[in-house]
KOLGU-828274 format. One line per field, with one value per residue (C-alpha): residue number from 1; residue in one letter; y, x negated, z. Coordinates in nm, 4 decimals. Each point is the difference from the previous one (the first is absolute). Last residue first. Layout:
! KOLGU-828274
num = [NUM ...]
residuo = [A ...]
yy = [Y ...]
xx = [X ...]
zz = [Z ...]
***
This chain:
! KOLGU-828274
num = [357 356 355 354 353 352 351 350 349 348 347 346 345 344 343 342 341 340 339 338 337 336 335 334 333 332 331 330 329 328 327 326 325 324 323 322 321 320 319 318 317 316 315 314 313 312 311 310 309 308 307 306 305 304 303 302 301 300 299 298 297 296 295 294 293 292 291 290 289 288 287 286 285 284 283 282 281 280 279 278 277 276 275 274 273 272 271 270 269 268 267 266 265 264 263 262 261 260 259 258 257 256 255 254 253 252 251 250 249 248 247 246 245 244 243 242 241 240 239 238 237 236 235 234 233 232 231 230 229 228 227 226 225 224 223 222 221 220 219 218 217 216 215 214 213 212 211 210 209 208 207 206 205 204 203 202 201 200 199 198 197 196 195 194 193 192 191 190 189 188 187 186 185 184 183 182 181 180 179 178 177 176 175 174 173 172 171 170 169 168 167 166 165 164 163 162 161 160 159 158 157 156 155 154 153 152 151 150 149 148 147 146 145 144 143 142 141 140 139 138 137 136 135 134 133 132 131 130 129 128 127 126 125 124 123 122 121 120 119 118 117 116 115 114 113 112 111 110 109 108 107 106 105 104 103 102 101 100 99 98 97 96 95 94 93 92 91 90 89 88 87 86 85 84 83 82 81 80 79 78 77 76 75 74 73 72 71 70 69 68 67 66 65 64 63 62 61 60 59 58 57 56 55 54 53 52 51 50 49 48 47 46 45 44 43 42 41 40 39 38 37 36 35 34 33 32 31 30 29 28 27 26 25 24 23 22 21 20 19 18 17 16 15 14 13 12 11 10 9 8 7 6 5 4 3 2 1]
residuo = [L E R L L D L L I N N L E R S K I A F R V F S D N L G K F N S C K R I L V G K E L M I E Y L K N E D I G K L E C L V F N C S T P I V R S I V S I D K L K T L M Y P L E E K I W E K S K N I Y E R D E Y S K E L A L E A L T N I N W P L Q S S S F K K L L E K N S S I G Y G L R A G P M G F F K T F A R I I F L C S Y K G V L N V L S N E E D C F E I F A E D V V V K K N N A E C Y E L L G M F E K R D I L N G T P N N P N G I I I G E L N G L S E R I L I Y D Y S F E D N L P V F T I K N N Y K L A F E E Y E V F S P V I I G I S K V S S I F L D L V E S A G N G L I I E D M D L N T G Y Y T K I Y T I I S E K L K R Y K Y D P Y R V V E R Y I E D L V E R F N G P V G L P N I N S S F D L I Q R G K L V G D T Y I D G G H K N A L G A M]
yy = [2.2554 0.1332 0.1911 -0.3218 -0.1305 0.3353 -0.0200 -0.3569 0.0761 0.3288 -0.2125 -0.2260 0.2783 0.1836 -0.3103 -0.2114 0.0803 -0.3076 0.0593 -0.1225 -0.0445 0.0804 0.0053 -0.3862 0.0524 0.0777 -0.0706 -0.3504 0.0144 -0.2598 0.2888 0.1491 -0.0742 0.0454 0.1022 -0.1860 0.1780 -0.1563 0.1922 -0.2837 -0.0127 0.3553 -0.0387 -0.3264 0.1570 0.3098 -0.2207 -0.1941 0.2839 0.1845 0.2814 0.3243 0.1169 -0.1435 0.0295 0.0111 -0.1503 0.1099 -0.1968 0.0851 0.1722 0.2918 -0.0172 0.2294 -0.1898 0.1124 0.0390 0.0034 -0.1786 -0.0706 0.3442 0.0063 0.3461 -0.1048 -0.2780 0.2687 0.1744 -0.3291 -0.1306 0.3025 0.0252 -0.3787 0.0214 0.2567 -0.1003 -0.3508 0.0214 0.2042 -0.2648 -0.2700 0.1875 0.0358 -0.3730 -0.1005 0.2322 -0.1157 -0.3744 -0.1601 -0.1346 -0.1492 -0.2057 -0.1545 -0.0409 -0.1802 -0.2270 -0.1334 -0.0304 -0.1987 -0.2173 -0.1073 0.1091 -0.2698 -0.1847 -0.1871 -0.0114 0.2416 -0.0948 0.0842 0.3287 0.1199 -0.0830 0.1809 0.2989 -0.0039 -0.0260 0.2929 0.2369 0.2927 -0.0561 0.0015 -0.2383 -0.0969 -0.0600 -0.1932 -0.1675 0.0684 -0.0063 0.3369 0.1656 0.3621 0.1430 0.1834 -0.3033 -0.2734 0.0648 -0.0078 0.1287 -0.0943 0.1865 -0.1489 0.2459 -0.1422 0.0471 0.3626 0.2394 -0.1987 -0.0435 0.3718 0.0843 -0.2455 0.2192 0.1122 0.3319 0.1734 -0.1886 0.1739 -0.2414 -0.2625 -0.1876 -0.0502 -0.2312 -0.3338 0.2019 -0.2262 0.1185 -0.2949 0.0991 -0.2397 0.0489 -0.0480 0.2811 0.2514 -0.0415 0.0166 0.3268 0.1705 -0.1329 0.1706 0.3230 -0.0441 -0.0362 0.3422 0.1659 -0.2077 0.0426 -0.3231 0.0382 -0.0357 -0.1795 -0.1212 -0.3614 -0.0731 0.1985 0.1978 -0.0898 -0.2866 -0.0880 -0.3399 -0.0397 -0.2251 -0.1833 0.1256 0.0562 0.3813 0.0620 0.1372 0.3138 0.0978 -0.0641 0.2109 0.2868 -0.0323 0.0321 -0.0706 0.1904 -0.1101 0.3382 -0.1663 -0.1526 -0.3243 -0.3033 -0.2206 -0.3745 -0.2125 -0.3633 -0.2850 -0.2178 -0.3421 -0.0339 -0.0042 0.2592 0.2402 -0.0762 0.0692 0.3256 0.1399 -0.1284 0.2553 0.2941 0.2711 0.1515 -0.0470 0.0109 -0.3329 -0.0704 -0.3331 -0.2843 -0.3243 0.1397 -0.1629 -0.1439 0.3570 0.0884 -0.3070 0.0687 0.3525 -0.1272 -0.2523 0.2777 0.2301 -0.2351 -0.3300 0.1534 0.1375 0.0952 0.2974 0.1260 -0.2895 0.1639 0.3187 0.3286 0.3660 0.2515 0.2926 -0.0825 0.0072 -0.0935 -0.1910 -0.2034 -0.0829 -0.0984 -0.2323 -0.1489 -0.0747 -0.1488 -0.2223 -0.1381 -0.0558 -0.2004 -0.2188 -0.2386 -0.3009 0.1368 -0.0806 -0.3589 -0.0116 -0.0545 0.2879 0.2621 -0.0430 0.0077 0.2855 0.1988 0.0452 0.2046 0.2711 0.2845 -0.0340 0.0298 0.3267 0.1281 -0.0254 -0.2141 0.1947 0.3679 -0.0769 -0.0573 -0.2494 0.0663 -0.2560 0.0760 0.2379 -0.2874 0.0757 -0.3181 -0.1787 -0.2782 -0.3553 -0.1323 -0.1525 0.3284 0.2199 -0.0686 -0.2727 0.0741 0.3745 -0.0626 0.2920 0.1271 -0.2416 -0.1434 -0.0517 0.0736 -0.1560 0.2348 -0.2305 -0.3448]
xx = [0.2839 -0.1119 -0.2899 -0.1551 -0.0166 -0.1632 -0.2580 -0.0982 -0.0388 -0.1906 -0.2470 -0.0483 -0.1029 -0.2080 -0.1915 0.0772 0.0591 0.1511 0.3383 0.0938 0.3508 0.1580 0.3600 0.0035 -0.2061 -0.3599 -0.1858 -0.1128 -0.0458 0.2572 0.2497 -0.2276 0.1435 -0.2621 0.1173 0.0303 0.1288 0.1774 0.3363 0.1749 -0.2945 0.0556 0.3709 -0.0899 -0.2788 0.2168 0.2732 -0.2406 -0.1939 0.3165 0.1926 0.1532 -0.3283 -0.3391 -0.3407 -0.3025 -0.3395 -0.2486 -0.2808 -0.3330 -0.1818 0.0285 0.3670 0.2564 0.3271 0.2786 0.3226 0.3656 -0.0190 0.3296 0.0169 -0.3415 -0.1704 -0.2614 -0.1060 -0.1112 -0.2405 -0.1623 -0.0297 -0.1929 -0.2190 -0.1080 -0.0132 -0.2694 -0.2675 0.0886 -0.0803 -0.3337 -0.1268 0.0803 -0.1853 -0.3066 -0.0031 0.0551 -0.2846 -0.2248 0.0245 -0.2831 0.2371 0.2172 -0.2997 -0.1054 0.3533 0.1382 -0.3155 0.0647 0.3768 -0.0514 -0.2727 0.2044 -0.0268 0.0421 -0.3058 -0.0564 0.3018 -0.0035 -0.0651 -0.3722 0.0661 0.2016 -0.2697 -0.2552 0.2255 0.0361 -0.3647 -0.0563 0.1967 -0.0829 0.3189 0.1445 0.2784 0.0653 0.2669 0.0448 0.2902 -0.0079 0.3882 0.0349 -0.2142 0.0859 -0.3456 0.1515 0.1873 -0.2371 -0.3067 0.1609 -0.2144 0.0064 -0.1907 -0.1075 -0.0927 -0.1069 -0.3742 0.0480 -0.2658 -0.0917 0.3627 0.0927 -0.0975 0.2738 0.2753 0.1414 0.1689 -0.2919 0.0402 0.3303 0.2940 0.0923 -0.3220 0.1196 0.2817 -0.1403 -0.1591 0.1140 -0.1832 -0.0709 -0.0714 -0.1570 -0.0061 -0.3111 0.0846 -0.2605 0.0314 0.3781 -0.0023 -0.2444 0.2147 0.2981 -0.1761 -0.1324 0.3627 0.1185 -0.2864 0.0440 0.3872 0.1071 0.2078 0.3705 0.1338 0.3111 0.0206 -0.2880 -0.2356 -0.2888 -0.2213 0.1999 -0.0551 -0.0506 -0.0750 -0.2251 -0.0457 0.3060 0.0769 -0.0640 0.0351 0.3680 -0.1058 -0.2503 0.2689 0.2497 -0.2560 -0.0796 0.3417 -0.0461 0.2288 0.3348 0.1551 0.1960 -0.3179 -0.1333 0.0849 -0.2555 0.1014 -0.1849 -0.0672 -0.1326 -0.1589 0.1337 -0.2472 0.2650 0.1913 -0.2892 -0.0176 0.3664 -0.0231 -0.2774 0.1672 0.2833 -0.2167 0.1122 0.2991 -0.1140 -0.3595 -0.1139 -0.1983 -0.1587 -0.0479 -0.1939 -0.2732 -0.2207 0.2705 0.1176 -0.3440 -0.0111 0.3668 -0.0872 -0.2904 0.2243 0.2596 -0.2492 0.0073 -0.2060 -0.2336 -0.3562 -0.1881 -0.2356 -0.2346 -0.2394 -0.0695 -0.1105 0.1962 -0.0919 0.2765 0.0495 0.3606 0.0086 -0.3525 -0.0970 0.3197 -0.0302 -0.3652 0.0713 0.2982 -0.1992 -0.2818 0.2613 0.1032 -0.3656 -0.0593 0.3049 -0.1599 0.1590 -0.1191 0.2970 0.0113 -0.0929 0.1991 0.2236 -0.2882 -0.0267 0.3658 0.0391 -0.2554 0.2476 0.2100 -0.2762 0.1906 0.3086 -0.2008 -0.1470 0.3354 0.1392 0.3340 0.3248 0.0596 0.3079 -0.1954 0.1780 0.2446 0.2640 0.3681 0.0274 -0.0232 0.1737 0.1563 0.1037 0.2507 -0.0066 0.1299 -0.3400 -0.1788 0.2316 0.1914 -0.2381 -0.2937 -0.0914 -0.0890 -0.2419 0.1071 -0.0470 0.2163 0.2945 0.3513 0.2668 0.1281 0.0827 0.1449]
zz = [-0.3068 -0.3395 0.1660 0.1118 -0.3677 -0.1112 0.2840 -0.0889 -0.3684 0.0910 0.2143 -0.3066 -0.2280 0.2726 0.0569 0.3151 0.3777 0.1804 0.1717 0.3399 0.1402 0.3413 0.1002 0.0733 0.3069 0.0995 0.3151 -0.1024 -0.3793 -0.1301 -0.0475 -0.2638 -0.3515 -0.2617 -0.3513 -0.3243 -0.3079 -0.2874 0.0162 0.1758 0.2369 0.0889 0.0938 0.1860 0.2026 0.0822 0.1288 0.2051 0.1333 0.1333 -0.1515 0.1337 0.1221 -0.0603 0.1831 -0.2390 0.0287 -0.2582 -0.1820 -0.1588 0.2962 0.2427 0.1010 0.1465 0.0628 -0.2379 0.1940 -0.0932 -0.3316 -0.1701 -0.1585 -0.1510 0.0353 0.2521 -0.2434 -0.2400 0.2417 0.1364 -0.3597 -0.1402 0.3137 -0.0551 -0.3915 -0.0464 0.2702 -0.0702 -0.3636 0.0656 0.2300 -0.2545 -0.2809 0.2350 0.0826 -0.3645 -0.1224 0.2746 -0.1039 0.2015 0.2676 -0.2774 -0.1411 0.3322 0.1142 -0.3024 -0.0295 0.3472 -0.0555 -0.3190 0.1529 0.2812 0.3671 0.2699 -0.1323 0.3392 0.2295 0.2950 0.3618 0.0169 -0.1629 0.2984 0.2503 -0.2137 -0.0186 0.3818 0.0358 -0.2332 0.1901 -0.2241 -0.1793 -0.3568 -0.1245 -0.3561 -0.2555 -0.3220 -0.1740 -0.3775 -0.0473 0.1729 -0.2765 -0.0131 0.1080 0.2976 0.1261 -0.0917 0.2041 0.3476 0.2938 0.3655 0.2672 0.3330 0.2834 0.3298 -0.0927 -0.0006 -0.1445 -0.3118 -0.0909 0.0224 -0.3603 -0.1160 0.1507 -0.3248 -0.0179 -0.1331 -0.3299 -0.0983 -0.0064 -0.2666 0.0812 0.3562 -0.1062 0.1537 0.2844 0.2834 0.3230 0.2355 0.3589 0.2447 0.3769 0.2125 0.2541 -0.0840 -0.3736 0.0240 0.2003 -0.2357 -0.2956 0.1482 0.0230 -0.3510 -0.1183 0.1336 -0.1956 -0.3001 -0.0328 -0.1737 -0.3189 -0.0687 -0.3026 0.1638 -0.1403 0.0575 0.2114 -0.1629 0.1782 0.1568 0.3747 0.1500 0.3743 0.2214 0.3195 0.1736 0.3585 0.0100 -0.3653 0.0305 0.1791 -0.2660 -0.2775 0.1907 0.0327 -0.3704 -0.1225 -0.3699 -0.2484 -0.1240 0.1027 0.2797 0.1419 -0.1262 0.2143 0.1744 -0.0026 0.2437 -0.1233 0.2128 -0.2592 -0.1047 -0.2911 -0.2680 0.1949 -0.0378 -0.3762 -0.0442 0.2059 -0.2087 -0.3232 0.0242 -0.0806 0.2388 0.1902 0.2532 0.1263 0.1107 0.3215 0.0463 0.2429 -0.0318 -0.2393 -0.2626 -0.2141 -0.0589 -0.1545 -0.2338 -0.1265 -0.0867 -0.2004 -0.1882 -0.0514 -0.1673 -0.2907 -0.0435 0.2624 0.0175 0.3217 0.0082 0.2727 -0.0890 -0.3357 0.1686 -0.0382 -0.0627 0.0007 -0.2110 -0.0793 -0.3851 -0.1001 0.3216 0.0064 -0.3693 0.0310 0.2887 -0.1694 -0.3153 0.2144 0.1692 -0.3334 -0.1174 0.3237 -0.0017 0.2382 -0.1739 -0.3374 -0.2098 -0.1643 -0.3566 -0.3133 0.1111 -0.0784 -0.3824 -0.0650 0.2519 -0.1917 -0.2834 0.2199 -0.0032 -0.1572 0.1998 0.3200 -0.0971 -0.1200 0.3434 0.0103 0.0177 0.0334 0.2145 0.3136 0.2196 0.2858 -0.0916 0.0390 -0.2924 -0.2528 -0.3410 -0.0798 -0.3138 0.0862 -0.1169 0.3338 0.1085 -0.1067 0.2003 0.3200 0.1475 -0.2228 0.0503 0.3494 0.0215 0.3475 0.2814 0.2889 -0.2414 0.1128 -0.2205 -0.2583 -0.2757 0.0817]
***
């Protein structure tokens, strides 16, 4: 049945492909510029590479990450400060498996709770404030009996960023009290570089940053993510529990070539700087939207009026557009939906359909 809640965006199959529908996917927060040109140009290399096993230490892949982080974030990393995963979710799973109690901001990415339940962790939910921003006092108070906490930067589905000054105070407390902090930066490339906290890794051994390669570079099918931490013993422990060759040759080559594609990176930055304020402004004029939550990245959370998520989902689906219902985010109800930000042409298609309601 169409309209059933799905824990992720990007399910173009259930109500789309498998029913013969052409779908515009506004539920998945992927760069609409597509695959970087540098990678498309070297696809022939895959045929030469797949006949060999990948380097089980992934040295060239890690060097690409080190160079990228240095170039765009001004931070030096060592190879043993990086752990690779088959998607950022694998790295997240490793972190959550290392604690018995954890704080989870709500609303936030639904897999945080799912992984915690998988390991029977004690969970404390810490709500955002009424403006959907972080309440650092409440976060600090909640940490008392917890081993760690997960915070999005930016947070999904709200798009709010971490305040560096407030967060450093939290890190000081966690460092002094042996508590772990994981910052999920899966969407940070859609924001200005200074918003990343990767340059704090060397100062705080309690800090563990997760990155997703595939969001910004438009390749969700190439599963690859990584974690960064100066706690080398923790990363070594994580690595020992991973399966060998967890990154395939396609994903490895995709990252290496895409991280070198400055033209694509710059073009993507220009796109989001143009389309983000455009969408925020236009969505405020839609009659069925009562509130547009301020965001810093490539998706926007909206509160509805006079219509719920299921009705809007069905209407948009009939018109060939997939949106993200948000009632399965803890802390939200069926009056919230999330829209990905796409190209100007596709954004206008969405806006025109919403204006018809």
